[in-house]
N, C-alpha and C positions, 0 to 999 in steps of 0.2 A: 676501174675506170682509168683511161689514159688519154691525155691531150696530145694530139698528133700535129706537130708543126704549127701550133697555135691556130689551126684552122678547123679541126674536127675532133670529135670525142669518140673514143672506142669503148663500148659498153659490153659487158658479159651478162646476158639476161636469160632467164629460163624460158620466157615467152617473147621473143624478139618482135613478133607481129603487133604487140600492143604499142610498140613505138613506130614501126614502119607503116602501119595503117593510118596514123594520124600526123606524121611528120614527113612531108614530101622529100626533104633533103636528108634522107636516111637510106641505108642499104644493109640488108641482112647478109652477113658473111657466114662462113662455116663455124662449127663449134659454138653455136648460140651467141656469136658475136654480132654486134650491130655498130656500124659507123654512122655518126650523125654530124652534120655541119655544126660547128661551134659558133652559132649566132645568138642574138638576144631572143628572137622568136623561138628558136629551138630550145634554148636553156629554160625559158619560162614554160614551154610546153612539157618538157621533161619533168620540171618541178611539179606540174599539175598531175603527173603520173606517179608522184612520189619517188622520182629519181633525181637526186640532187647533184648538180654539176656546178662548177664555179661560174661566176658571171664572166662573160668574154671581155668586159671592160678591163679586167686585170692585165690582159696581154694585147688587146686589139684597139685600145683607145690611146690617142696621142696626148691626153691630159692638156687640154687647151689652156691658153693664158700665159701670163707673165711669170708664174712661179710653179715650181715642181711640187707635187703633193708629198706630204709626209706619209709614212707607211700606214698610220692609223687612219688618215684621210682616204687612202686607197681602199682600205678594208671597209670603211663606212660607205663609200660610194658603191662598192661591190654589193654590200648588203642591201642598200636601197634599191638598186636595179633589179634585185631578185625578189623584192617584196613589194607588192602593189599597195598594201596597207601596212604601215610600220611606224615604230617610234624610233627616234634618235635621241638618246639621253646623254650624249657626249657633254662633258663639263664645259662651262664657259671658258673661252680662250683656246679651245682645241681646234677651231677652224671647221665646225660642222656646216657653216654656211657654204664654204667652198666645196665640201663633199657633196652637198645636195645639188649645187650648180653643176658639177661635173657629171653626177648621176643623171640629172635631167637632160643635160646636153647630149650625153651618149644615147639615151633613150630616143631623143629626137633624131640623131643620125641613123638610128635603127628603125625609125618610123613607128616606134611604139607609142609616142605621144607627139602632140603638135604644139600645144600652148600650155604654159605654166602660170598659175596664179599664186603669188607669194603673199600670204597674210601675216602681218607682223606689227609690232608697236610702231607708232608714229616716229619715235626717236631713232629707229634704225632703218627706215625706208631708204634714206639717202646714204647715211654714214656707213651702213653695213651692206645692205643688199644691193643697192645700185652700184656702190663702189666695188663690191666684190664681183658683180656681174661684169663690170667693165674690166676687171683684172683677170677673171677666169673664163669669160665667155664673150669677149668683145665682138665676136663675129655674129652674135645674136642680137636681135632687136629688143630693146628694153624700154619700158615707160612706167611712170609712177602715177597711179590714179588718185589724185588729191585735188581738193578745191570744191567748186560748186558741183551740184548733181550733174549738170550738163557736161562739165569738163571731165568728171569721172567717167561718165557714160561714153563720151567721145573716145577716151583713151582705152576703155574696155573694148570698144568696137573698132579700134584702129588696126587690129591684127598683129600687134607686137607679140613676139614669142614669149617674153616674160613680162608680166604685169604685176607691179607691187602695189599693195593696198593695205591700209591700216584696218584694225578690227572693226571699228564702228563705221568705217566707210563701206564695208561689205553690204550692210543692210540697205544703204542708200541706193545701191545699183545692183541689187541681187538678181533682178530679172535680166538685166543686161549680161551679168556673169553667167547665169544659167544658159542663156542663148549664145554665149560668146565662144563656145568650142574649147573650153578649158578642160583638158583631160588629165591634168595633174595639179594638185593643190598641195602647197607646202605651207604649213602653219608653224611659225617661229614663236618662241615663248608660249608654248601650247598650254601652259597651266591656266591661261586666261579662259580656257574652255573646259575647266574641271566641273562646272556646275551645269548639268543638263537641263535645268529649269530656266536658264536665262535666255533672253531674246537673241543674244549673240550666238549661243550654242545652237539654238533652233534654226537660225539663219544659215549657219555653216552646214548643218545637217541637210538642208534643202539643196545645197550645191553639190552634194556627193551622190553621183549616180553609181549604178552597179559596176561600171567599168572604169570609174575614176581612180587614178592613183592618188593616194593620200599619205603624206609623210608629216608626222607631228613631232616637233623638236623642242626640247627643253633640257636644261642641265639639272633641273630639280623636280623630278616627278614625285607627286604626292608629298611635297615637302612639309606641308602644314598638318595634314591628316590623311590616314588611309582612305578616307571617303573621297578624297580628291581624285582617286584613280577611276572612279565610276564614270564620270562624264567623258574622260579621255578614252577609256576602253569602249564605251558605247559608240564612239565615232569610228575608231580604227577596227575593232574586232568585237562587235556587240554580242557574239556568241560566247565570249569569255566571261560575261557577267550576267546576273539574273535580269529579267525583264524590268523589274521594279527596284527603285533605289532602296526601299525599306529592306528588301531581302538581302541586298548587298551589305547594307549597314549591319544587319544581324550577323553576317558572316565575319566581319572584321572588327566589330565593336561590341562591348558589353555595357549594359546600363547600370551605372552606379547609383544615381538618383533620378528623379523625374526629369531633371534638366542637364544631367551630366553623363557623358559617355566616355569610355576609355578604350584604347585599342587592345584587342586580344593578343595573346602571346604569338600567335601564328599570323598576325595581320600583315607583317612585312612579306612573308612568303606568299600569301594570297595576292597581295598587290603586285609582286613580281610576276606571278603566274598570269594575272589578267592583263597586264601591260605587255603583251607579246603580240607579234614578234618585235623584238627590240634589240638595239645595239647600244653599248655604253663604253666610252673611254674616259677615264679621269686624266687630269693633267699629269699626275704622277706615273700613269701607265704609258704616257706618250714620251718615251725616252728621247725622241728626236725633236721635241719641241724646245724652243729657247726658254731660258729660265724666267724671262720677263716678257709677257705679251701685252701689247698696247691696243686698246679698243676705243673707238670714237662713238659717241652717242649724241645725236642731234636732238635738241629740245626746242619745241615751238615756243617762241616768245608771245606774250599776251599783246593785245591791241594797244594797251596802255604803254607797255614797254617799247613797242615798235614806234609809237608816236613820239615818246621822249627821245629815243635813240636817233630818229630821223631829224628831230628838231635840233639836237645837239650837232649832228653832222652839218646841217645848214648853217648853224652858227659858226662852225669851223671854217666853212667856205668863205663866209663874210670876213672872218678874222684874217684869213690868208690874203684877201684883197687889200687889207689895211696895214698889215704889219708882216714882218719877216717871221718865219717859223724858227723857234729855238727848241732845243731838246727839252728844256724845262716846260714851256707851255704845251708842247706836243704831249709830254708825259702826263700833264694835268688833265688834258682833254681825254686822252686815251683811258686814263683811270676812271673818268666819269662814265665812259661808254661801257667799261667792264662792270662798274657798279650797277648800271641799269640792267645789263644782261644777267647779272647775278641775282638781283631781286630787291635791292634797296640802294638808293642813291642819296648822297649827302648834298643838300642844296647850298647855294651861296650864302644863305642865311643860317647855316649850321643846323638846319632841320633835316630830318630823315624822311624821305618819301619811299614808302613800301609798295612793292608790286606783288601780285599774286604769283607765288612760287610753285603752284600745284603741278604744272607740267614738268618742271625740273625735279621736283621732289618725287613724283611718281617714277621717273626713270632711276633716280637714286635708290628708291625703295626696291625696285626690281633687282638692282645690282646687289643690294644687301641680302635679299631673299635668295638669290642665286649662289651666293658665295658659300663655299664649303667651310670657311674659317671666319675669323673676325675681320672687320673692315676698318680701314682708315679713310676718313673723309677730309680732304684739305679744302678749306674755305677761306679765300683771301680777305674778305671784309667782315669786320666784327659784328655789325648789325644783322647781317644775313645769318650769322651763326645762331643768334637768338631765335630767329624765325624758324630755323631748321631744328633746333633742339625742341622747340614747342611741338612741331609736327611729329617728330620721332617719338617723343614721350607719349603723345596722344595715341600713337600706334603701338604702344607698349614695347618699344625698342629701347633697351637700356643704353645710354650713351654718356661718355665723359667728354669734357671740353678742355682744350689747352689753347690759351691765347696769351697775348702779351701781358695782361694784368694778373695772370695766375702765378703765384709765388713759386720759387724754385723747389721748396720743400713739398708743396702741394703737387707740383708736376711729377716729382720723383715718386710720390705715393701713388698717383694715378697711373703712371707708366707701369709700376710694379703690379698693381691690381689688374691692369689690362693683360699683362703677360702671364699672370699666375692664377687668376680666378675666372670663373665663367662669365662674369659681368664686370665691366660693360661690354656689350657686343660690338659697339661702334665707338670709335674715338674721333671726335671732331677737332681738327687742329687748324689754327692759323699758321700757314706755312713757315713764316719766319720765326715762329715761336718754338718749333721742334724740328728744324731741318737738319741739325747736326747731332752726331754723337749717340743718340738714344737708339736702343734696339727694340723693335716692336714686331718681332717675328710671329707673334700669336695671330697676326693678320697676314693674309696672302692676297688681299684685294685692296687696291688703292683707288679711291674715286676723287677726281678733281672736280669740285663743284664749279669752279671757274679757274682760269689759268693764273699763274704768277708771272711776273715780267722778268724774273731773275732765273737764268739758266742754272746757276749754282744752287739756288734754293730748290728748284724743280728736281734736279738730279739727286740732291741730298735727301729731299723728302721721300722720293721713291725708294731710296736706299735704306729707309727705316725698316722695310719688310724684306728687302733683297740683300741679305747679309748672312754672315755665319750664324748658324743655328736655325735657319729657315729649312723646314722639312718638305715644303710644298712649292710648286711652281706658282709664280705670281702674275697677277693681272693688274694693269693700270688702265682705268676707264676715264676718258676725258669727256666731260659734258660741255656742250657748246650750243648757243642759240644765235649768236651774232657773227658777222664777218670778222669783227675785231678778235673775238675769242678763237675762232677757227684759224686765223692767220697767226696768232701768237703760239698756239699749240704746234703749228707747222714749223715755226722758227725753233721752238724748244726741242722738238723731235729731231731737227736737223743740227742740234747742238749749237745753235746761234743765240747769243744773249740778246734779248729784246732791246735792251738799252742801246746797243750798238747800231740798231736799225730803227730807232724810234722815229726819226724824221721821215725816213722812207715809208714806214708803216703808216704814219700820219697821213702822208700824201695818198697812199693807196686807198685808205678808207674814205677819202674825199671823192674818189672816182665812182 
């Protein structure tokens, strides 16, 4: 096979007519040679004839957007365009969202697809997918289907080329989706569809027609059990697994007792085989990636949090009318807003008002489950730490805690244990308590439960994992639910100390 001037493919075939009879833009030459136009239609048609050629995206696509792709992103996009049903198992932080966007955009230019439905967690609808679509495909129309049933349906029926929706939202407007002309579905964090018995799985199955493109993406396939592969394979390539779950279970597990099953020795190999076609890049394989990747995750605040947050903002407005703003009173109010967003606020009576942290916790748990190594979680407020420890312990996640009241000797002991033993898996830290000096390279993922206001503390805390001895590329995940948190992260990422902009930030939050 030879690519000619990035426009045509020269093939040497025993039977040229099996190509020329089904591909109009082809011509038989002498000596069993066939020249075929190198387009997406032709490449896919050749693949259906078991003749593999590279995706034309590699040379004939301008890679739209603000940023140039890394080599592994190009290879991922090439793979996706050549596979109508496929898995992308690229590790968190490798930019698989951008790869999928480029692949879909190219297929649109080639008239292979018209509309894309992105199904993803609520936390990344705006912070990841909408933001990346704006960065990498700003020429495409994009909308987020969220809110009431009518609002979701109106957006589904609006004709936007990319529509983003959360998992549970799909069932609400499934009929509108079925009739909406979506010929490509991208499922992010696909492990949410590992169980073929759930309503969520069955709803998605109904959306997939014979000619639907389906790309399922997750950095952690079958992370908990080999059985997790069944539901995923059943959606992408059902011929790879038995018709019934029990038969698959018998393939990968053996029965120890009446209630206990253990993976067979060849379970990993079987899982690999059934989860095909697939592509995977780890961060370590992506030599072109930066050593530290920053990821934002939006968290929906509860109605109670929104109520208290807005009440405090109104109180701020009234205060501005009566008195001048100082850095001190601005910092006090801002701290209250951050407490509300984080999950627990200290009242004027020195009491603690707790909020439901489930939304933020679920996003954190996803990050922990996805990480290839241990995880550091920085939590600014002490009471929230207690709430978090209780939830993680209940989910059987081993965790240690470092905060201001932990003695120096105890800290040293816990740091050493974290670095040298399997447990704890997660270390929860009050930022100012461990921002300097200590090495925690057993972790390669840092999660900020909420932001700190100190640039020095922020930089030093992230440096606990990103330092000499770190063998893996690192990811920093920023959780935010309020405008105050979002703005502070923006300042920190711009290397601006929040304290120097405290009054400006205060005024911004009033608008």
